C-alpha positions as CSV (number, residue, x, y, z in Angstrom):
1,X,-0.1,0.1,0.0
2,X,2.9,2.4,0.9
3,X,4.3,1.6,-2.4
4,X,1.2,2.4,-4.6
5,X,0.9,5.7,-2.6
6,X,4.5,7.0,-3.1
7,X,4.1,5.5,-6.8
8,X,1.1,7.5,-7.5
9,X,2.3,10.5,-5.7
10,X,5.5,10.7,-7.9
11,X,3.6,9.9,-11.1
12,X,1.2,12.9,-10.5
13,X,4.1,14.9,-9.5
14,X,5.9,14.4,-12.8
15,X,2.8,14.7,-15.0
16,X,2.1,18.1,-13.1
17,X,5.7,19.5,-13.5
18,X,5.5,18.5,-17.3
19,X,2.0,20.2,-17.3
20,X,3.5,23.3,-16.0
21,X,6.6,23.6,-17.9
22,X,4.5,23.3,-21.2
23,X,1.8,25.8,-20.3
24,X,4.5,28.5,-19.4
25,X,6.6,27.9,-22.3
26,X,6.1,29.9,-25.5
27,X,9.2,29.3,-27.4
28,X,8.1,27.1,-30.5
29,X,11.2,24.7,-30.5
30,X,10.9,24.3,-26.8
31,X,7.4,23.3,-27.1
32,X,8.4,20.8,-29.8
33,X,10.9,19.3,-27.4
34,X,7.9,19.0,-24.8
35,X,6.0,17.0,-27.5
36,X,9.2,14.6,-27.9
37,X,9.3,14.3,-24.0
38,X,5.7,13.0,-23.9
39,X,6.3,10.7,-27.1
40,X,9.2,9.5,-25.6
41,X,7.6,8.8,-22.3
42,X,4.8,6.8,-23.8
43,X,7.4,4.9,-25.7
44,X,9.5,4.1,-22.5
45,X,6.3,3.1,-20.8
46,X,6.0,0.6,-23.5
47,X,9.5,-0.9,-22.9
48,X,8.9,-1.0,-19.2
49,X,6.2,-3.7,-19.7
50,X,8.5,-6.2,-21.5
51,X,11.7,-5.2,-19.7
52,X,10.5,-3.8,-16.3
53,X,7.7,-6.0,-15.3
54,X,8.1,-9.4,-17.4
55,X,11.8,-9.2,-17.1
56,X,12.3,-10.0,-20.8
57,X,15.5,-8.6,-22.3
58,X,13.8,-7.5,-25.7
59,X,16.1,-4.7,-27.2
60,X,13.9,-4.3,-30.2
61,X,11.4,-1.5,-29.4
62,X,12.6,0.8,-31.8
63,X,11.8,-1.7,-34.3
64,X,7.9,-1.6,-33.3
65,X,8.4,2.1,-33.1
66,X,9.5,2.4,-36.7
67,X,6.7,0.2,-37.8
68,X,4.0,1.9,-36.3
69,X,5.3,5.2,-37.4
70,X,5.5,4.0,-41.0
71,X,2.0,2.4,-40.6
72,X,0.6,6.1,-39.8
73,X,2.8,7.8,-42.4
74,X,1.7,5.6,-45.2
75,X,-2.0,5.1,-44.6
76,X,-2.3,8.9,-44.5
77,X,-0.2,9.9,-47.5
78,X,-1.2,6.9,-49.5
79,X,-4.8,6.0,-48.3
80,X,-5.5,9.6,-47.2
81,X,-7.0,8.4,-44.1
82,X,-7.2,11.0,-41.1
83,X,-4.7,10.8,-38.5
84,X,-7.5,9.1,-36.0
85,X,-8.1,6.0,-38.3
86,X,-4.3,5.7,-39.2
87,X,-3.5,5.6,-35.2
88,X,-6.0,2.9,-34.8
89,X,-4.7,0.8,-37.9
90,X,-1.1,1.5,-36.3
91,X,-2.1,0.3,-33.1
92,X,-3.8,-3.0,-34.4
93,X,-0.8,-3.7,-36.8
94,X,1.9,-3.1,-34.0
95,X,0.0,-5.2,-31.5
96,X,-0.1,-8.0,-34.3
97,X,3.6,-7.6,-35.1
98,X,4.6,-7.5,-31.3
99,X,2.6,-10.9,-30.8
100,X,4.4,-12.5,-34.0
101,X,7.9,-11.1,-32.8
102,X,7.0,-12.1,-28.9
103,X,6.7,-15.7,-29.9
104,X,10.5,-16.5,-29.9
105,X,10.7,-15.2,-26.4
106,X,8.8,-18.3,-25.4
107,X,11.9,-20.4,-26.3
108,X,14.7,-17.8,-25.4
109,X,15.7,-15.5,-22.7
110,X,18.6,-13.2,-21.6
111,X,21.2,-12.3,-24.0
112,X,19.6,-14.9,-26.7
113,X,16.6,-12.8,-26.7
114,X,18.6,-9.6,-26.6
115,X,20.4,-10.8,-29.8
116,X,17.3,-11.9,-31.6
117,X,15.7,-8.5,-31.0
118,X,18.8,-6.9,-32.5
119,X,18.3,-8.9,-35.6
120,X,14.6,-7.7,-35.7
121,X,16.0,-4.1,-35.8
122,X,18.2,-5.0,-38.9
123,X,15.5,-6.8,-40.6
124,X,12.9,-3.7,-40.2
125,X,15.5,-1.1,-41.0
126,X,16.5,-3.0,-44.0
127,X,12.8,-3.4,-45.2
128,X,12.3,0.1,-44.7
129,X,15.3,1.3,-47.0
130,X,15.0,-1.4,-49.6
131,X,11.3,-1.4,-50.3
132,X,11.3,1.8,-51.9
133,X,8.0,1.7,-54.1
134,X,6.2,1.2,-50.5
135,X,8.2,2.9,-47.8
136,X,10.1,5.6,-50.2
137,X,13.4,4.1,-49.4
138,X,16.2,6.0,-47.9
139,X,14.1,9.3,-49.0
140,X,11.4,8.4,-46.3
141,X,7.8,9.7,-46.4
142,X,6.8,13.4,-46.3
143,X,3.7,15.2,-46.1
144,X,2.3,13.6,-43.1
145,X,-0.4,16.0,-41.8
146,X,-1.0,16.6,-38.2
147,X,-4.4,15.4,-36.6
148,X,-7.6,17.5,-36.0
149,X,-9.8,17.8,-32.8
150,X,-13.3,19.0,-33.4
151,X,-12.4,20.8,-36.8
152,X,-9.5,22.4,-35.4
153,X,-6.0,21.2,-36.9
154,X,-3.2,21.2,-34.2
155,X,-0.5,23.1,-36.2
156,X,0.4,24.9,-33.4
157,X,3.2,22.9,-31.1
158,X,1.4,24.0,-28.1
159,X,-2.0,22.4,-29.1
160,X,0.0,19.5,-30.0
161,X,1.8,19.5,-26.7
162,X,-1.8,19.4,-25.1
163,X,-2.8,16.4,-27.3
164,X,0.5,14.3,-26.6
165,X,0.1,15.4,-22.6
166,X,-3.3,13.9,-22.5
167,X,-2.3,10.8,-24.2
168,X,0.8,10.5,-21.8
169,X,-1.8,10.9,-18.7
170,X,-4.1,8.5,-19.9
171,X,-1.3,5.9,-20.7
172,X,0.5,6.6,-17.2
173,X,-3.1,5.8,-15.6
174,X,-3.6,2.7,-17.5
175,X,0.2,1.4,-16.8
176,X,-0.4,2.0,-13.2
177,X,-3.9,0.1,-13.3
178,X,-2.3,-2.9,-15.2
179,X,0.5,-2.9,-12.7
180,X,-1.9,-3.4,-10.0
181,X,-4.0,-6.0,-11.7
182,X,-3.6,-9.7,-11.8
183,X,-1.9,-9.1,-15.0
184,X,0.8,-7.0,-13.6
185,X,1.3,-9.6,-10.7
186,X,1.6,-12.3,-13.4
187,X,4.3,-10.1,-15.1
188,X,6.3,-9.5,-11.9
189,X,5.9,-13.4,-10.9
190,X,7.2,-14.4,-14.4
191,X,10.2,-12.1,-13.8
192,X,11.1,-13.4,-10.6
193,X,10.8,-16.9,-10.8
194,X,9.2,-18.4,-13.9
195,X,9.5,-22.3,-12.8
196,X,7.6,-21.3,-9.5
197,X,5.3,-19.1,-11.4
198,X,4.1,-22.2,-13.7
199,X,3.7,-24.4,-10.5
200,X,1.3,-22.0,-9.0
201,X,-0.7,-22.5,-12.1
202,X,0.0,-18.9,-13.7
203,X,0.9,-19.6,-17.7
204,X,4.1,-17.6,-18.1
205,X,3.7,-18.1,-21.9
206,X,0.1,-16.1,-21.7
207,X,1.9,-13.3,-19.3
208,X,4.8,-12.9,-21.9
209,X,2.6,-12.6,-25.0
210,X,0.5,-10.2,-23.1
211,X,3.4,-8.1,-22.1
212,X,4.3,-7.8,-25.7
213,X,0.7,-7.1,-27.0
214,X,0.5,-4.3,-24.3
215,X,3.8,-2.8,-25.5
216,X,2.7,-2.8,-29.1
217,X,-0.5,-0.9,-27.9
218,X,1.7,1.8,-26.4
219,X,4.3,1.7,-29.5
220,X,1.6,2.2,-31.9
221,X,0.4,5.4,-30.2
222,X,3.6,6.9,-29.8
223,X,4.9,6.1,-33.4
224,X,1.3,7.8,-34.6
225,X,2.2,10.9,-32.5
226,X,6.1,10.8,-33.4
227,X,5.3,10.6,-37.2
228,X,2.7,13.7,-37.3
229,X,4.8,15.6,-35.0
230,X,7.7,15.7,-37.6
231,X,5.7,15.6,-40.6
232,X,8.4,13.3,-42.2
233,X,9.9,9.9,-41.3
234,X,13.1,8.0,-42.8
235,X,14.7,4.9,-41.9
236,X,17.7,7.0,-40.8
237,X,15.7,8.1,-37.7
238,X,15.3,4.5,-36.3
239,X,18.9,3.3,-35.4
240,X,19.9,0.9,-32.5
241,X,21.4,4.1,-30.7
242,X,17.7,5.5,-30.5
243,X,16.9,2.2,-28.9
244,X,19.8,2.7,-26.2
245,X,18.3,6.0,-25.6
246,X,14.9,4.6,-24.8
247,X,16.6,1.8,-22.6
248,X,18.9,4.3,-20.6
249,X,15.7,6.6,-19.9
250,X,14.0,3.6,-18.3
251,X,17.1,2.3,-16.3
252,X,17.9,5.9,-15.1
253,X,14.4,6.7,-14.2
254,X,14.0,3.6,-12.3
255,X,13.5,0.1,-13.9
256,X,10.0,-1.7,-13.2
257,X,8.3,1.6,-11.9
258,X,5.7,3.9,-14.0
259,X,6.7,7.1,-12.5
260,X,10.5,6.2,-13.3
261,X,9.9,5.7,-17.0
262,X,8.1,9.2,-17.2
263,X,10.7,10.9,-14.9
264,X,13.6,9.2,-16.8
265,X,12.2,10.4,-20.3
266,X,11.9,14.0,-19.0
267,X,15.2,14.1,-17.4
268,X,17.0,12.4,-20.4
269,X,15.2,14.1,-23.2
270,X,15.9,17.5,-21.5
271,X,19.6,16.7,-21.0
272,X,19.8,15.8,-24.5
273,X,18.8,19.4,-25.6
274,X,20.8,21.1,-22.9
275,X,24.2,19.1,-23.9
276,X,23.4,19.8,-27.8
277,X,25.5,23.3,-27.8
278,X,28.6,20.9,-27.1
279,X,28.2,19.4,-30.4
280,X,30.3,16.3,-31.0
281,X,31.2,16.2,-27.1
282,X,27.5,16.3,-25.9
283,X,27.5,12.2,-26.1
284,X,30.5,12.1,-23.8
285,X,28.8,14.4,-21.4
286,X,25.6,12.3,-21.6
287,X,27.5,9.1,-21.1
288,X,29.3,10.3,-18.1
289,X,26.3,11.3,-16.7
290,X,24.4,8.0,-17.1
291,X,27.5,6.1,-15.6
292,X,27.5,8.5,-12.5
293,X,23.7,7.7,-12.0
294,X,24.2,4.0,-12.4
295,X,27.4,4.1,-10.0
296,X,26.1,5.7,-7.0
297,X,22.3,4.6,-7.5
298,X,21.7,1.2,-9.6
299,X,18.0,1.7,-8.8
300,X,17.3,4.9,-10.7
301,X,16.6,8.7,-9.7
302,X,13.5,7.5,-8.2
303,X,15.6,5.4,-5.6
304,X,17.9,8.2,-5.2
305,X,14.8,10.5,-4.3
306,X,13.8,7.8,-1.9
307,X,17.3,7.6,-0.2
308,X,17.6,11.4,-0.1
309,X,14.1,11.4,1.5
310,X,14.9,8.9,4.1
311,X,18.1,10.5,5.3
312,X,16.4,13.8,5.5
313,X,13.8,12.3,7.7
314,X,16.3,10.6,10.1
315,X,18.2,14.0,10.3
316,X,15.1,15.9,10.9
317,X,14.1,13.6,14.0
318,X,17.4,14.0,15.5
319,X,17.1,18.1,15.5
320,X,16.1,19.7,19.2
321,X,12.7,20.3,19.6
322,X,11.3,18.1,16.8
323,X,10.5,15.1,19.2
324,X,13.5,13.1,18.0
325,X,16.2,11.7,20.2
326,X,18.0,14.7,20.9
327,X,14.8,16.7,21.8
328,X,13.9,13.9,24.3
329,X,17.3,14.1,26.1
330,X,17.0,17.9,26.3
331,X,13.7,17.8,27.7
332,X,14.9,15.1,30.5
333,X,17.5,17.5,31.3
């Protein structure tokens, strides 16, 4: 119960912080970055279901992301569907793909699954580059329009941020509900001890596949938002380095925690923009920051926050006049 209360407070705090920033920022590019933060957070939430909750070392999230983005882009530019219908098609297609790709996870695990997922990214990248009549090849797909809400087209970055933010709030709430449900408990049971889970009558096969399908649902929404935000998509965007960035957000924020996924996305996406003036040196500074976080607090920034808060409480209890040990001694004297 204590974990749930703390988790919910941190999640609400992170979302409120993001909303305040978005409402007070008026610079067009900074609003664009805020949109990217929301999209990254949804994508990291999807990764958290597979890697965090279910414990499957799957590194092919960027493959799902590329697929969902292209489904939205192609249905909008070639079939002339509106964004909402295209997003629905992207979600369904990505869920089916995640189900198909998740099947090998039933027989492999650990670094074997990691290697397999890396191969999946390579296959997706090659298809996007070489199937030029459909995907546009290396030139990508241009002319992806932004969505409309009640007849109002979200051309301004502020209105688009509001859409992305509302979707992030809903996806965060849904992730918390799933974590607290029997499905979330099944995911964690498979992660901690798959054999014991089977002995308890819980199907590890079903739990793994469900984690992949839910991740596909989240990724379908993130890909639709991403393609429409940029108005252009190409295979060069979806590299293994991009996947490493998402995994870093999850681990730095706090693996297996919903607010950690959101907080890690806010922190590392913002850090990328802050360090960008360093040009080629910014990746070095970015890497050093992640190393320092992992060295001194492997549990991520959420665990770091809990540690600092507990130290503060212990210190405040020992201060005179606060009811702590020192205060009690003073009263006796």
